[in-house]
N, C-alpha and C positions, 0 to 999 in steps of 0.2 A: 505495500499498500504505499509507504513511503516513499519507496522507490520510484512508484510511477509519480508520485504526484512531483517528482525533484526532476523526472525526466518530463513532465507536462510544461511545467515551469522555467525550464533551462536552467536548472538550481544545478545541475549537476558537478559544474565545473568547482563550484563554491562550498561543497557539501562538507570538508572540514573548515571552512572558514569563521573567523569570530563575525560576530555583529555588533558592528561597534569597535572600538578600540579596547585593547586588554587593559587591565586596570593599572598597568605601570606607564601607558601610553605607547605603549611600543605595539607595532603591527599598524596595518593599513585598515584591516575588515573590510566588508563588503561594499557595494556603490548603492547609492542611493535609490537606484531601479531594480536591483537585487534585493534591497532592504524591502523596499513594496511588495515584491514578488514573495517574497518570505513570509509576510503577513497576510497574502492572499492562502501561500502554502496551509499556514497553518487552520485555515477555515475549510480546507479542502481535504484534512486528513481524514473526517468522519464520513466524507463523501455525500456532502450534504444537498439537497436537491435544490434549496432555493440560497443565494447568497447575497448577501446585503453590502455593499462595498461604498464608503462614504469618502468621495474625492480620492479615490485612489492614485490620479496622476497630479495631484497637487506637490509641488517641490521638485518635480522632475522636468527635464528639458524636453522638448518636442518629440527627439527622437526616441528616447526613453518611454516617453508617455505611449508611443505610436506601438513600441515591440510589447508593453503592457497590455493594450487594448487586443492587439492582435493575440496574446496568449488566451485572455480572458474570452476571445472569439472562439477561440478552438476548444476552450472547455466546453462553451455550449455547443458548437457543432459536434465534439467528437466525445465528450463526456457526460453528455446530458444533461448539464447544469441549467438551472435559471439565473441568470445574474440579474440583479438589479444596482443601479451604479448612479450616485449624483456627479456631475463632471461641468467644469466651468470652462466656457470660450475653448472648446476642443478645434484642433485643425481640422479641415476639410477631408484631410484621408481615416482620420478617426470618427467622424461625424459619418461617415459611409459605412462604419462597422456598426452602426447601431441600427437595430432590429425593431425595437420598440421606442416612441419618444413622447414624454411627458412634458408639458413645459408650463408653468406656472406664472402667475403674477399677483405678488404680494398675495398666496394663498388661493388664488382663485383661477381655475383652469383654462390655458390659453388654447391647449392641444392635447389631445391623446390618441397615440396610433401608432401607425408604421413610418419611421423616420421620414421615409422619401416622402411621403405625404403631406409632412409640413409646410413644404415652400407652397404647395398648391392651394394650400387653405388662408395660409396669411396672406399672399397675393390677391387673394379674393376678396378680404377685408375691406368693405367702402372706407373712404374718407384717409385710414390709417395706410390701407396695405398698397404696396408698390413691387414691383418688379425686382428680382435680385440683382443688381450690377454686376457687371462683367469683372472677373478678376477679385470678388469678394468671398469673403469666408461665410458660409452660410449661416455657420453660429451666431459671429459676430453680427450679421444682418436681423437675425433673428432675437438677439438681445435690444439690438437698437431700436426696432419696432415696439417691442414690449416698452421700454424707457419713453420713448413718443407717445406710445397711449396712455402710460402712467402718469406723466408730465401731462399732457390734454385734459385728462379727467382734475388733476388739479387746480388746473388753471380757470375751468370752467365753473367749478365749486366756489373758487375762491371769487370770483366777479358776481356770483348771486345773482346769476341770470335764469329768473324763473322759466322763461321761456324755452330755452334749451338747457334745462336742467337735467334733463333725462338724459341728454346727449352728450351730459358731463360725466356719466359711467364709462367706465372704460369699454372699450369699443371691439376689443379681442376676445373677451370672454362672453360678450352677447353674441359673438359671429358664430365663434365655435360653438355655443349651446344651441343655435338653429341648424346647423351643422352634423353634429352629432348624431343624432338620433336616425339620422339617413344613413352615415356610415356604419352605425352598430346593427342597422339589419342587414347591411352585408357582412358584418366581420362575424359577430356573433354566433351566426348560424353555421360557421364554417368549423367552429370545435366547441368543444363543452369542457367547462372548467372542473376540476375536479374538487368534491367535498374538503371540507378540513377531516373529517371522520377519515377517508381515504389516504389524504395526505398522512395522518399520522399514524394508520395503520402501516402503511408502506415504509416507514423508517423505523430501522430496528434502534432499541434503546441504548445498546454499545454494539459496535462494530469491529472491537477485540476482545479476544478472550481476557480473563483475568490475570492469567500468566503474562501475557504480553503485555497489559497496561503495567503490571509490576514490574517487567524486565525493562521497558522504555521509561517509566519515572525513576527508577532506581538510578539508570543509568544517569539520568537527566541532572537529578538531584544531586547525585556524586560531582560530576561535572561544575555544579556550581559551588557545593561548598569545597571542594578541593581548592579551587582559585581564591576563594576565600577566608578558609582557616588555615590553609598551607600556604603560607605567601613567606615572601622577606621578611616583610614586617613580622610575621608570628614567629618565625625560626629566630630572628635576632632577639626576641622577648623570651623566649624559651632558652636559650644560650643565657641572656643575662641573669635569667631567676638562677639554672645551675651553677653559673659563677659566684653568683652573691651568696646562697645557700653551702655550696661548697666551703666558701670562703668562713664563713660564721657557723658553718659547723662541722670543719674538715677533720675527719677522721676523731671522732669524738671518743674519749679514752675509758674502756668498760671497766668504771667501778662506779660507786654510789654517788661521788659527788656530782658525777654529769648526767643524773636519771632525770631532773628536769631539763635539760638542754636535749635530751632524747627526747622527753616526751613533746616540748615546743615545736622541735621540729617537724615532728609527724602531725601535729594540728597544724602546724604552719602551711606544710604540702596540703591540708585539706583546705585549708582558708583560700590560698592562693590561687589553685588549678581549680576547684569546686565552683569559687565565687566566678571566676571568669568562663568558665562553661554554662554556668546559670545566665549570666547575664549575655553572653552570644547566643543563648539557645530562646531569649525573649522576642527577637523581633522575626523566628523561623516562621511561624504560620501570620503574622502581621503583615509583614513584606508579600507574602504570597496570596494573600486571602482575596484582590480581587482577581489573580490567576485564576485561581482555584474556582471562585465564583462563574467565572467566564468559561471556563473550559468544562466545568459540570454543566451549565447549561447548555454547552452544546454536545453533551452524551459522549466525550472523549473519555472519559475515565470514573470510576465510582472511588468515591472517598476513601476507603479502606486500602486499595492499592496506592495511593497517593500518601496515605499516612503512613504506611508501612515501608513506603522508598523513601520516605524524609526519615524515619525512624533508623533505618538500616545506614541510610548516609551521614546521618550525623553521630550514629556510634562507632562509623569506624573512622571518618575525617577529623571530626571535633574530638575526638578523644585521643587521638594517633600521639600529640606532640604532649598535651601534657601527662602521658602516658608514659611514654618516652623517656622525658626529664624527670619523674620518679624513678624510672629503671636506672638511670645514672646516678641520681642522689642518693640512691639508696649504698652504691658502694663508695663512693667518694666521703661520706658520713659514717662510716663505718658499722653501718646497721648489722645485726644479728647474721654473723657469718655461718649461714646454711643454706643449702640450696632449694629445701622444701619450704624456710622461711620465705625466701628470696621471691618465688613464684605465687605463695599464699598472701605475701603483702602486695605482691603486684596486681593479682587477680582481686583481691579486696578492695584497691584504689581503682581499679577499675570499676568495680562496681559501685564503688561512691561515685565516680563521675557520671555514671551511667543515670543513676539515683537523681543527682542533683542537678542533669540535662534534664530529665522526665519532668521535673519540677518546673525548670524555666519554661520549657513548652505547656505544659498547663497554664501558667500563668501566660502566657502569650494567648492561649485559646479561650482564656476563663475573663480575661481584661478585655474592655470595649477598646482602648485607642494605646497604642505603643508606647505613649508619654505617659500615661497612667501606669502602664504595665513596668515601665522604668524605674517609676516614682516608689512604688509599693513592693515590686520584688525583693529590689536591695535589703529592705526593711527587716521582710520576714526572712531572708536568708541568714541577715546578721543574727535574729533573733534564735534561728536553729544552730548559730556556731554559740552561742552563750549557754545553752542549754546542753550542748553537746561533749561537755563532762571534762573540760580543761582548765576553764574560767572557775567556774565551781565543782566541785566534788559531787557527785550523785548524792552520796549521802547527808551532803549539808546544803542541797536545794529545798527549800520551802515546801510543805507537801500540796499546797494549794496551787502550784504552778508545774512541781516536778514531772506530773504525767504528761507535759507537751514533749519530752526526752522523747519519748515513742515515736513521733512521728517527724522527727529529725533524723535527715540522711548523714548528718554529723557526727551523731551518737553514734550509730552503728560503724561508720566508718572509721572513727575513733577508737572505738571499743574493740574492734574485731583487728585492727593495726597493731593496738599496742598488744591486746591477747597474744599475736602473733609475733610481738618483739619479746615478749617478758614470760611466757607460760612456762613453765618447767625450764625455767633457765636460773643458774646462781649466777649472783653481780658479785665480783670482788669487792670489798673493802676498799677504800683509800687511806692511805697512811695518816692524812689529817683530815678528818672528818669535817665537810662544810654544808653536808644535806643529809639530814639524818631521816630514816623512815625505819619505823616499827623499834625492835630493842636494840639499844647500840651492842648488848652481847651476841645478836645474830651477826655471824660472819662465815661464811658469804651471805649475802643477803637475795633470798628468793624472791624469783621474779614476780610471784603470787603474791607477796606482799607488797609489790608495788601497785598492783592492780587492784586488790584492797583498800589502797589507801586512797585510791581515786573512785571508791565505791564500783568497781567493775566486779562488780557478783553475781551469781543465780546464772541466770539465761545471758545476760552480758558478757559473761566470761567465757561463752562458748563460740569458738569461731563461727563455726555453721549455721550457727542461731543469727546471727550478726548479717551474713552471708544471706542467709535466706530472706530476713527483713529489709534487706537491700533490694532485694529484687521484688520481695512485695509492694514495697513501696513505687520502685518505677513502673510496677503493672498499674496500680492502682491509679497510678498518675497517668500513664499512658492511654488506660482504656478511658477515665473520666475526657482526657484529652479530645480520643476518638469520639466520645459521645456529642460532646461540647460541638466539632466540627460538622458532626452530622446534623445537628439541630442549627447551624448557622446557613 
């Protein structure tokens, strides 16, 4: 289907070209005429029987405009499409391509019928009508006649001539009303108009399968997010974070005096990366809402494949750099040196980021405007961080507000990562103790004591419980987001 549209509109040569310039400003992109044909091609993907085009030749030179109109003519003759278009001051060769013509004068019908018959009708109008001068564009001549008729009606009305008040009405619409009945007697009997029910039943609800919709939408979403999320700027920012964190927490000493630094590093990783992922996810559906609405109205695809495609693309391109960043910092800061701990740490951090991303997408779909979403979402995220267990241990949180921690992705991310770091691990005591947890007589310090001091007990002390809750949180957020998209 897509290949056929590319061939029909002569776009095969620019199949892999950008529409416009790249974000860096490099690259020419496609031409104006090619861009116009792309906009038509988007409409043709679903093979609609009727296409409306609003001034498709505007902004094009005469040659490009003629080529576009020839392409539209071919679509009518070979593709079986009916095309309705508004066009201003077409050249003579373009006018000759038109089958049916509708002329209006400030909303009043001046002519409607075969384009070849317009000249005869207008020349026959009394007072206003005149023969088409030689070497004159018929479209310009028609516009001049209509303007002359409108100006005449204004001048007669302004003079207030009671005797000629009726003649002050525009003559072209009146003349056409007299002739139309005779023309319709000849033309209407030649064909039968399809009813709305027949047209509706002849159009399939969706022209492509669910699998094809998901495949094409995923490919488009990956291309879009790849250019936005994986760019020179994002790479520089990621490298800056790696250098900053490696410098401040470089090769942390494995003793009791550096427990707080280790905890702060874990929470800083969550704050820095999860917050960025949330904020970058907020505009996800706001930016594409108009596009989604338009393409859904054309029955190009369902909401579900669109939502799944955006989810799959965001879960890869958006998360890739933050995850890579953590996998590097893990070694430069001397976290727990064990292969199983490293892979579990990376896995839990990935789940934390995807849960944060799901929350950002939920805010994108739930709030009515992007401005409001960018104001409210950071406030909620900061609140989630506060109840995450680092600033205030869970055991010290007031009962009336501590229940909110169960809804925070930061809670399960922080707890899961710390359990991976400290569970069943002995921490050597420093020679000079500056940070004390538990009894000073306990040496080496069991890692479980560190978890207990932060209130990470019970279910929160289980790695797989935290992993499961992160999955549950993002499933709830994504299902709610999908429901909101369907309703909107």
